[in-house]
DONULUM-84008 format. One record per residue (C-alpha): residue in three letters; x, y, z. Coordinates in steps of 0.2 Angstrom, whole numbers, plus 2048, in hexadecimal, padded with zeros to 3 digits. Layout:
<recs>
+-----+-----+-----+-----+
!   r !  xx !  yy !  zz !
+-----+-----+-----+-----+
! ALA !   X !   Y !   Z !
...
+-----+-----+-----+-----+
</recs>
This chain:
<recs>
+-----+-----+-----+-----+
!   r !  xx !  yy !  zz !
+-----+-----+-----+-----+
! MET ! 800 ! 800 ! 800 !
! LYS ! 80E ! 80D ! 804 !
! LYS ! 817 ! 808 ! 7F4 !
! ARG ! 807 ! 80D ! 7EA !
! ILE ! 804 ! 81D ! 7F4 !
! LEU ! 818 ! 820 ! 7F1 !
! CYS ! 816 ! 81D ! 7DE !
! PHE ! 807 ! 828 ! 7DD !
! VAL ! 80F ! 836 ! 7E6 !
! MET ! 81D ! 835 ! 7DA !
! LEU ! 812 ! 836 ! 7CA !
! VAL ! 809 ! 845 ! 7D1 !
! LEU ! 81A ! 84E ! 7D3 !
! LEU ! 821 ! 849 ! 7C2 !
! ILE ! 810 ! 851 ! 7B9 !
! ALA ! 811 ! 861 ! 7C4 !
! LEU ! 823 ! 863 ! 7C2 !
! PRO ! 820 ! 86D ! 7B1 !
! VAL ! 813 ! 877 ! 7B9 !
! MET ! 81E ! 87C ! 7C8 !
! ASP ! 82C ! 880 ! 7BD !
! ALA ! 821 ! 88C ! 7B4 !
! PHE ! 81E ! 897 ! 7C2 !
! ALA ! 832 ! 898 ! 7C4 !
! ALA ! 833 ! 89B ! 7B1 !
! THR ! 833 ! 8AB ! 7A7 !
! THR ! 825 ! 8B2 ! 79F !
! ARG ! 826 ! 8B5 ! 78D !
! TYR ! 81B ! 8B8 ! 77D !
! ILE ! 81A ! 8AF ! 76C !
! TYR ! 822 ! 8BB ! 75F !
! SER ! 81F ! 8B9 ! 74C !
! PRO ! 827 ! 8C6 ! 740 !
! ASN ! 819 ! 8C2 ! 733 !
! GLY ! 80B ! 8C1 ! 73E !
! LYS ! 808 ! 8AC ! 73B !
! LYS ! 807 ! 8A0 ! 748 !
! VAL ! 816 ! 898 ! 750 !
! ASN ! 819 ! 886 ! 750 !
! VAL ! 81D ! 87E ! 761 !
! ARG ! 824 ! 86D ! 762 !
! HIS ! 825 ! 85E ! 76E !
! GLY ! 839 ! 85F ! 76D !
! PRO ! 847 ! 86D ! 769 !
! SER ! 848 ! 869 ! 757 !
! GLU ! 83E ! 86A ! 747 !
! LYS ! 845 ! 859 ! 742 !
! GLY ! 83E ! 84A ! 74B !
! TYR ! 832 ! 854 ! 757 !
! ALA ! 81F ! 857 ! 750 !
! VAL ! 816 ! 867 ! 752 !
! ALA ! 80D ! 867 ! 764 !
! ALA ! 803 ! 878 ! 75F !
! GLN ! 803 ! 887 ! 756 !
! LEU ! 803 ! 896 ! 761 !
! ASP ! 7FD ! 8A8 ! 75D !
! PRO ! 809 ! 8B7 ! 75E !
! GLY ! 807 ! 8C0 ! 76E !
! THR ! 802 ! 8AD ! 778 !
! GLU ! 80A ! 8AE ! 789 !
! VAL ! 814 ! 89F ! 78E !
! LYS ! 821 ! 89B ! 79C !
! VAL ! 834 ! 899 ! 797 !
! VAL ! 83C ! 88B ! 7A1 !
! SER ! 84D ! 889 ! 798 !
! ARG ! 856 ! 88D ! 787 !
! LYS ! 863 ! 883 ! 77E !
! ASN ! 86B ! 884 ! 76D !
! GLY ! 85D ! 890 ! 765 !
! TRP ! 84F ! 886 ! 76D !
! ALA ! 845 ! 88B ! 77C !
! GLU ! 83B ! 87F ! 788 !
! ILE ! 82A ! 887 ! 78C !
! VAL ! 81B ! 883 ! 796 !
! TYR ! 80A ! 887 ! 78D !
! ASN ! 7F9 ! 881 ! 794 !
! GLY ! 803 ! 877 ! 7A1 !
! SER ! 80D ! 86D ! 793 !
! VAL ! 81F ! 86D ! 791 !
! VAL ! 822 ! 871 ! 77E !
! TYR ! 830 ! 879 ! 773 !
! VAL ! 831 ! 888 ! 769 !
! MET ! 841 ! 891 ! 760 !
! SER ! 847 ! 89E ! 76B !
! LYS ! 846 ! 8AC ! 75D !
! TYR ! 833 ! 8AB ! 760 !
! LEU ! 833 ! 8B1 ! 770 !
! SER ! 831 ! 8C2 ! 776 !
! SER ! 832 ! 8CA ! 787 !
! ASN ! 825 ! 8D6 ! 783 !
! LYS ! 814 ! 8D4 ! 780 !
! PRO ! 80E ! 8DB ! 76E !
! GLY ! 808 ! 8EC ! 770 !
! ALA ! 811 ! 8F0 ! 780 !
! SER ! 81C ! 8FE ! 780 !
! SER ! 825 ! 8FB ! 78F !
! SER ! 837 ! 8F3 ! 78F !
! SER ! 83E ! 8E5 ! 799 !
! ASP ! 84D ! 8EF ! 79A !
! SER ! 84A ! 8F9 ! 7A9 !
! SER ! 85B ! 902 ! 7A7 !
! SER ! 857 ! 908 ! 796 !
! SER ! 85B ! 91A ! 794 !
! SER ! 858 ! 928 ! 787 !
! SER ! 844 ! 923 ! 788 !
! SER ! 839 ! 92F ! 780 !
! SER ! 828 ! 92F ! 777 !
! GLU ! 828 ! 923 ! 76A !
! LYS ! 830 ! 92A ! 759 !
! ILE ! 82F ! 923 ! 748 !
! ARG ! 83F ! 91C ! 742 !
! TYR ! 845 ! 912 ! 732 !
! ILE ! 851 ! 903 ! 730 !
! TYR ! 861 ! 908 ! 728 !
! SER ! 86D ! 8FE ! 720 !
! ARG ! 87C ! 905 ! 717 !
! ASP ! 87F ! 8F5 ! 70C !
! GLY ! 86C ! 8F3 ! 709 !
! LYS ! 86A ! 8E2 ! 712 !
! LYS ! 85D ! 8DE ! 71F !
! VAL ! 861 ! 8E3 ! 730 !
! ASN ! 85F ! 8D6 ! 73F !
! ALA ! 854 ! 8DB ! 74D !
! HIS ! 856 ! 8D0 ! 75E !
! THR ! 84C ! 8CC ! 76C !
! GLY ! 857 ! 8D6 ! 777 !
! PRO ! 864 ! 8E4 ! 778 !
! GLY ! 873 ! 8D9 ! 772 !
! GLU ! 879 ! 8CD ! 765 !
! LYS ! 87E ! 8C0 ! 771 !
! GLY ! 871 ! 8B7 ! 77B !
! TYR ! 863 ! 8BE ! 772 !
! ALA ! 85C ! 8B6 ! 763 !
! VAL ! 858 ! 8BF ! 753 !
! ALA ! 847 ! 8C3 ! 753 !
! THR ! 844 ! 8C8 ! 741 !
! ARG ! 84F ! 8D0 ! 732 !
! LEU ! 848 ! 8E1 ! 72D !
! GLU ! 84A ! 8E9 ! 71C !
! PRO ! 852 ! 8FA ! 719 !
! GLY ! 845 ! 907 ! 71B !
! THR ! 839 ! 8FE ! 726 !
! GLU ! 830 ! 909 ! 731 !
! VAL ! 831 ! 906 ! 744 !
! ARG ! 82C ! 90F ! 755 !
! LEU ! 83B ! 915 ! 75F !
! LEU ! 838 ! 912 ! 772 !
! SER ! 849 ! 914 ! 77B !
! THR ! 85D ! 913 ! 778 !
! LYS ! 86B ! 90C ! 782 !
! LYS ! 87D ! 907 ! 77F !
! GLY ! 87B ! 907 ! 76C !
! TRP ! 86A ! 8FC ! 76C !
! SER ! 859 ! 903 ! 769 !
! THR ! 84A ! 8FD ! 770 !
! ILE ! 83D ! 8FD ! 761 !
! VAL ! 82A ! 8F7 ! 75D !
! TYR ! 828 ! 8EE ! 74C !
! ASN ! 817 ! 8E5 ! 748 !
! GLY ! 811 ! 8E6 ! 75A !
! PHE ! 820 ! 8DF ! 761 !
! THR ! 82E ! 8E7 ! 76C !
! ILE ! 83F ! 8E2 ! 766 !
! TYR ! 850 ! 8E9 ! 765 !
! VAL ! 85D ! 8EF ! 757 !
! MET ! 86D ! 8F7 ! 757 !
! SER ! 86B ! 90B ! 757 !
! LYS ! 876 ! 90D ! 748 !
! TYR ! 869 ! 904 ! 73D !
! LEU ! 85B ! 911 ! 741 !
! SER ! 859 ! 921 ! 737 !
! ALA ! 84D ! 930 ! 73B !
! ASN ! 84C ! 932 ! 729 !
! LYS ! 841 ! 926 ! 71C !
! PRO ! 84C ! 920 ! 70E !
! GLY ! 84B ! 92C ! 700 !
! SER ! 844 ! 939 ! 70A !
! SER ! 84C ! 94A ! 70B !
! SER ! 841 ! 952 ! 718 !
! SER ! 84A ! 958 ! 728 !
! SER ! 845 ! 95A ! 73A !
! ASP ! 854 ! 967 ! 73C !
! SER ! 84B ! 978 ! 73B !
! SER ! 85C ! 980 ! 73C !
! SER ! 863 ! 978 ! 72B !
! THR ! 866 ! 982 ! 71B !
! PRO ! 85D ! 97B ! 70D !
! ALA ! 868 ! 979 ! 6FD !
! VAL ! 866 ! 973 ! 6EB !
! GLU ! 86C ! 960 ! 6ED !
! LYS ! 87D ! 960 ! 6E7 !
! THR ! 88B ! 952 ! 6E5 !
! ARG ! 898 ! 951 ! 6F2 !
! TYR ! 8A6 ! 946 ! 6F7 !
! ILE ! 8AC ! 940 ! 708 !
! ARG ! 8BE ! 946 ! 70C !
! SER ! 8C9 ! 942 ! 71A !
! SER ! 8DA ! 94A ! 71E !
! ASN ! 8E1 ! 939 ! 725 !
! GLY ! 8D9 ! 92E ! 719 !
! LYS ! 8CD ! 924 ! 725 !
! LYS ! 8BC ! 921 ! 724 !
! VAL ! 8B0 ! 930 ! 729 !
! ASN ! 8A0 ! 92B ! 734 !
! VAL ! 88F ! 931 ! 72F !
! ARG ! 882 ! 933 ! 73C !
! THR ! 86F ! 92F ! 73E !
! GLY ! 86D ! 941 ! 743 !
! PRO ! 878 ! 952 ! 743 !
! ASN ! 881 ! 94F ! 753 !
! GLU ! 88F ! 943 ! 759 !
! LYS ! 886 ! 943 ! 76A !
! GLY ! 874 ! 93A ! 76A !
! TYR ! 876 ! 933 ! 758 !
! ALA ! 87E ! 922 ! 754 !
! VAL ! 889 ! 91F ! 746 !
! ALA ! 880 ! 919 ! 736 !
! ALA ! 88F ! 915 ! 72B !
! GLN ! 8A2 ! 919 ! 729 !
! LEU ! 8A4 ! 920 ! 716 !
! GLU ! 8B4 ! 91F ! 70E !
! PRO ! 8BE ! 92E ! 708 !
! GLY ! 8B7 ! 931 ! 6F6 !
! THR ! 8A6 ! 92B ! 6F8 !
! GLU ! 899 ! 935 ! 6EE !
! VAL ! 88B ! 93C ! 6F8 !
! THR ! 87D ! 947 ! 6F5 !
! LEU ! 87C ! 958 ! 700 !
! ILE ! 86A ! 95C ! 704 !
! SER ! 86E ! 96A ! 711 !
! THR ! 87A ! 971 ! 71E !
! THR ! 876 ! 977 ! 72F !
! LYS ! 87E ! 985 ! 739 !
! LYS ! 888 ! 979 ! 744 !
! GLY ! 892 ! 972 ! 738 !
! TRP ! 889 ! 963 ! 733 !
! SER ! 883 ! 95D ! 720 !
! LYS ! 873 ! 954 ! 71D !
! ILE ! 878 ! 947 ! 70F !
! ARG ! 870 ! 939 ! 705 !
! VAL ! 87A ! 92A ! 702 !
! ASN ! 874 ! 918 ! 6FC !
! GLY ! 863 ! 920 ! 6FD !
! PHE ! 864 ! 924 ! 710 !
! VAL ! 864 ! 936 ! 718 !
! VAL ! 871 ! 937 ! 725 !
! TYR ! 87E ! 944 ! 72B !
! VAL ! 88F ! 948 ! 72B !
! MET ! 89B ! 957 ! 731 !
! SER ! 89B ! 963 ! 722 !
! LYS ! 8AE ! 963 ! 724 !
! TYR ! 8AF ! 952 ! 71D !
! LEU ! 8A7 ! 957 ! 70C !
! THR ! 8AF ! 95F ! 6FD !
! SER ! 8A9 ! 963 ! 6EC !
! VAL ! 8B9 ! 95C ! 6E4 !
! LYS ! 8BA ! 949 ! 6E1 !
! PRO ! 8C9 ! 944 ! 6EA !
+-----+-----+-----+-----+
</recs>
C-alpha cells in the first residue's frame, strides 16, 4: 500500500513540474515579423519533432530554458519548443521597454532603416548582437517608431512589436527625401560635392547635424561623390548618398574631385 502511495506522489510531482517551472520562468510573447502563426514543436528541432501547435503573435508563454537557438516554453500547461527568434520580451503594442536603464527616452519619433550598402538590417530581440536572437531583417527605408536609445542601440516598434536595432542604422530622413527638420539650414540648389580628407582617412557621416546625439551612419572614402542639399550655420552640410540623407561637417566637402 505504501509503495502505491509513493508511486502516486511521484507521478503527481512529475506532472506538476512543468507547471511549477513555469512560475519560476520568464514571461515572453510570440513574435512574428510577418504576422503569421508560429510553429511550436515537441522537441528543439524542425527535423524529427512534430508541430505541437501554431501560436498567434502576441501569445503569452513561459520560457524555461534556451539552447542552440531554441527555447523550452510552457504553453497551456504543456512543455513545447520554439525557435528563440520568435520570442519577444515586450507584448505587441506595448511601448514600455524591458531595459529599465535605457536612456534618451522621448516621445515616439518616426525613423527609417538606413543601410549604406542597401542590404537588409538585422533587428534583435534585445540590445545586443550576442545573447539576443535576430527577430527580423528590415529593408532599407522601412518606417519604424523610435522609443529610446542607449549605448549604440535603439529600441524601436515595428509591426506592433518592440525590438532593437543598432542606432547607426536609423535615419530621421526617408530615403530620397530632401525635407529637413533643421530650421537653421540654408537651402541650396542641389550640387555635386566630393568627400575630402586631409589625412586620407574615411570621413564620418551622421544621422543628424551634430557629433553628439547622432550616430555615425557610415564612413565615406575620400573622393566619394555626394549631393549637397543644404548647409547649416554651425558648419554642417546635409547631403544625399546612395539614396539616403545624412550629415557631414562642411569642411569635409569639396567641389573639386580629388
